[in-house]
N, C-alpha and C positions, 0 to 999 in steps of 0.2 A: 539311321541316326536315331537317339531317341531325343525328345526336347529338353532345354535345360529348365531347370526350375523356377519359378517367378521371384525376381529380385526384389528384395527390400530396398527403402528409398536408401542412397549410399550419399556418405557425405564422410569425408577424412576423420579421423578418429585422433589426433593429436593435432596440437598445434601447428607441427610441421618445423623439418629442419630448419629451414630459412626463415622462423618466426621472429620478428623484429629486424629484419631488413626491409628498408622502404625503397621501391622500382618506379619511378617515373616511365610511364611505357607511351611515345609519342609514333609508336610501329602501325602500319596499316598493312593490309592482303594477310600474308601467311608466314614467311618466314620468323617476323622480328614476333608478332602475335606468339607464335607457338612457342619460341622462346621465354616469352614474360608468362604465356600460361604454366610452364614447367616449372618456372621458378614460382607463380604463386600456386601451383599445386603442393608445394611443399614449405606453405606458409609466409612468403613473403608478402607484404603490402603491395599491390601493383594498383598505380592511378593511371587508369587509361585513356590518354586526353587527343578525341579525337579532334578533325576538322570541323570546319562549318559544314560542310555537305557531307561530313560522318565518312568512317572506313567505309570504302567501295564494296567491300564483300558484304556487305548487308544486303546488298542488292542482286548478289549471284545466286540465283534460284531462278524457280522452283525446286525443292522445298520450302517455305517458309511457318516460322512461327511465330504469330505477334506481329508481322511484319516484317522479322528480321528470318536472311537467309540461313541454311544448313551451313554453309560455308562459314559465317562469321560467327555463329553457336558454338561451332567443334573447337574454335580455337581460343575463347575471349571469357570463357567460363572464371570465377573466383576474382577478375578484378568490379574496380570501382569504377563508372565512368565519369567522364567529363568531357564536355565540349568547348573549347576555346579558339580564338581566332589570333593565331601568333603571329602573322601578316602584320598585326596592329600593334604597336610601342606596349600599349594597357595590357596585350594578351601575354607579351613576352615579361613583363613587370610580374603578371600572374603564376606565371610557370617558374619565373626567379623565386619567390615568395615559395612555391611548392617545393623548390630542390633544396630550401634550407632542410636539413636535417636527412635527405635522401642518402641512398647509399649506391643506387643504379639509375643512371638515364640510358633510355633503351631507345633508340630514333631510326628511322628508312629513308630521311629526307636524301635526294639527291644533293652528294658531293660538293661542298659550297654554298647551299641554302641556309644552314645554320650558320655560316662563318656571315655571311651576307647580312644578316639579322642581328651580328654580334654576340651570338650565343653558340659558339663555334667552340671546341674542344679547347683551346687556348685559352680564350678566355672566361669560360667555366672553371675549367681548373686552376685561376688563380683566384676565384672566389670561393672554389668548394675544392678544397686541394684530396680530400679525402673518396672524392667522387668517382664512381668508375663508368665510364663515357663508352656506350659501345654503340656502334654507327654499322647498320648493316646497308650494303647497297651492291649495285650490279657487280662494277669489276672495280672499285675504289675510286681515291682521286687521282691517282700516278699511274703511268704507263698508255701505251695508245690508248686502248679505249677507257679510262680512266676518266671519271662523272659522266660516263654514259649511262643509261638507262638499260637495266637488265629483268627479266622476265625468267621464269623457271624454264618453259620449253625452248626460249630463245637460248638459254645458258644451256639445257641440255643438248641442243644442237652442235653447240660452238667448244663445248669441251671434249665431243666426244660419245659421250652417252647414248646418244641413238644410234651412233653406228653400231653401238656393239649389241642394239636390243632388237629382237625380231627374230621371224626366223630365215635359215638361209635363201638368198635371193627375193626377201620383201622388202628390202631396199632398209633405209635406218628409219625407225618407228618412235615415237614419243611413249616413255615409260608411262602407265596408267597414273600412277601418283605422281604427285608433285613433289618427287624425292630432292631435286635439288634445293627447294625452300624448304623442307621438312629438315633436313641435313644441315643446311644452315641456320635453321632454328635451333638445333641440336648442338652444334657446333660452338654457336654464341651463349649458348648456358654454358657450355665448359668454359668456354674465354674468360666469362664473367666470371664463375667461380673459383677461378685461378686466380684473378686478379684480386677479389676479396680475401683468399687467402693469402697472397702476397702483403695486401694491405696490413693484414695482422702483424706482419714484420717491421715493413715501411711505414706505416701510417699514412701512406699515401696512394693514391689513387690511380689508372691508367685508363688508356685509348684502345679501346677493343676495336680494333679494324677487321671489321667480317664482310665477307662478299660472297655473293652466289658464286661466280666464278671459283673464287680459290676451291670453295667446299664441295663444289661440281667436280671438278678436278680430284679431289681427295678421294672420289668416291670410283673412281676406274682403277679398281684391283677385282681381279689379276691381272686383267688386262694391259695394264700400263708397263707392269712388272714383265708380262711375257714379253711386250713389244723393247724394254730397255736390253734383255737380255737375248733376243733373239734377231729384233732389229725387223721385223716382219709388221705389215698393220693388221690388227685385228680385226676381224668380221665375227656380225652377228651368228650364234650357233643355236638359237633357239632354245629349248628347256637343256637340251645338253649342255653341260658342263666343260669349258672349252680344256682342264686341266685333267677333268678325273673320268672314269667309267668304273662301271653304271652310278652314274648320276644323273637322272634323267624321269622323265613321264613317261608311263605305260599304261596301256589302256588294259581295264580286266573286264568282266561280265556285267559289271555291276556301274563303274563309274572309272576316273582317271585317277591312278595314282603318283606319287614319286617317292622315287626309290633313291636313296645315297649310299655311298659305298664307298667309305674315305678311305680306307686302310686296307693292309693283304688279311688279317684276320677278319674283318668285318665280312670282304669279299669271299673267304674260303666258308665262314660261318651262311653266309646270304646262300651260297650255293647247296650246301647241305641243308639247310629249311626247305628248300624248293625241290629238292631232291634231285640236282643237275650236278653232282659230285664230279664228273665225267669232264666238264668243260672246266673248273678249276685245276686240271691237268693239263687241260688243253695247252699248246706251246704257244697260241696265239693269243691267249689271256692272261700267260703266266704271272705277268707284272701289271702294275698300272699304267705305265708306259706302252704295253704290249696292246690293253684295251681300248687306251686310247686311240690307237694306229688301226684299230680292228675293229673298232666300235660298231661299225655298221653289221657285220656279221653276228658281233655278239646282241647287240638289239634285236635281230631277229628270234634268235635262239629265246632269247627272254620276254617276248612279247606273244610266242607261241604257246609260251607254259603259264605267263600270267591271265591271258584272255580267259581263263577257264573259272577264274578264282573270283569270289565276292571281294569287290577292293575294301571296303570298309572293314570286313571281319577281319583279312587278310592283313591288312594293316596294325591293326590290334593285335593281331598274335605275333608282328612281326616286333612291333614297338616291346610288347613284353618279353620277346626273347631278346632284346637289346639290339637290334635291327633298323636302322632310321628310317622309317616310311613313315606315308602319310598321304590320304587321300584328298584330292584336288577339291576344295570347298570351293563354294560361291560367298560372297561377302555377308549374306542375309544366315546363311546356314552357321558362317564362323562366327558370329552376333551371339548366335543363339546355341552354341554347343556348351554342353555340361562344363567342360574345362574353361569356359570364358568364365561362366558364372561361378566356377570356383576360384578362380582368380581375381574375381572382380573387376573384371577388365572395362565391363560397361555400367556407369555413374546412370543413377536415377536420382532428379531432386524434381519431383511436381512434375510435370510434363516432360522436362527437362532430362534427355538420354544422350550420351556421349560416352566416347572411349574416355577410360579412367585411365590414370599414370601407371605406367609398366615398373615403376621405379618402388620396389618394397624394402622399407628401412624398419626394423624390428622394435626400435622404441620410438620414431619420430615418423610414423605413417603419413602419406601426404594423399592428394588425390583430391576430387572435386569436392568444394564446401558451398559454392551461389552458382546461382546461375550466370549465362553473362548480361552484361550490364544492357539496357535500355539506352537510347543516345541521351544521355547529359543525363542521367540516372540519378547521379551522387552530383552533381555539380554542387549545389547551394553545400550542401553536408560536408563535401572536401575542402571547398571554401573558407567554410568556419570553421574547420578544425586547423585551418592555417592562418586566422586569426581574422579574418575577415568580417564586419559587420555586418548585420541584416541590409542597413542602409547602403553600404558600400556594394555588395553582393546585387542588391536589385540595380544600383546605378549600372555594374559592369552588364546586367542581362540589358537595361534599358539602350546602352552603347552598343549592343550586338557581339560585346567582347566573351562575354557566357553565352553561349547558342542554345537557345533552347530547343530548337525544332530544325533537323537539316534543311540547309539551302541548297537551291537546286542547282 
């Protein structure tokens, strides 16, 4: 593979589709911050309010840059950082001041916490009727698990995702990326945008109830659909697709590749491309259903043919011929690939590097704008913009309401 060309410093080229939207972000860890990063990528003003001890992902390293862990840096760009002690009435008064004129509040406190502080949705909606209030929690407030804490890997286990991941016989396996947290961030973004769109008609905000449990369940396709139809317990199949064949990983002379034949024309074209026209006529492989049943025999034939090829060159020829196939790359290879650079999928702002937004809008492109904030980096600036005098800000700092340094 050729190396990617050096990338210039990458910043969003427009104010963004969400310019003018103000978001108060009370979230920590991943699901909520991922959601608010997406909103900020596309122009929303996001004020991230951290607790006195800070977002715990600041310490989830190494690696670190200027004392902040990669885990925090990867999902908190474009935000202005404030640290408030919301357990104190004075801190909650500051929050209420910041909510004046805000469009969205995103928080991931344990259900009941905001209510005990007197700032739950029912209370806030009376004071701020246009506010969209999104709560991200593990299981929601109701039901047998209502109010209980949720974590990505635990929810992967509980919703069945781990049971369908891994090789046959390997046992349930956690997915390598925190897919439940990321999906919850994505679904939360969609829910917030839906609520903002509906507000244009009704003039009213609403509560967006997002849970790791529900979003994890929503990822069970096609396994849940298969189970609903055939009544069987889905099992881990490894790389091969449970419903399609050939749709799997194969070894070549130089690397592993993944081949995906999703329909009959593609299957026949694939056979012709490899000079295997005879197997296209083999009754064992006549239809996709036949190929799934006889997957083992088909894989043996394909493995013998593909092991002779240079995988990278083969995949390039196949893609240009309209056949879905790609080399299995490692993360360092993927982020350095020429197409990654062409799609501007790596953002660079000074020393800060991160994955850029995948959402490409023609008139209002978004993306990385500023590096993630240091702890309470914008506290004075944000409070001053909310109407606090320098004397009031100093008093809040002296009282420990505006927190200058993380508390242990």
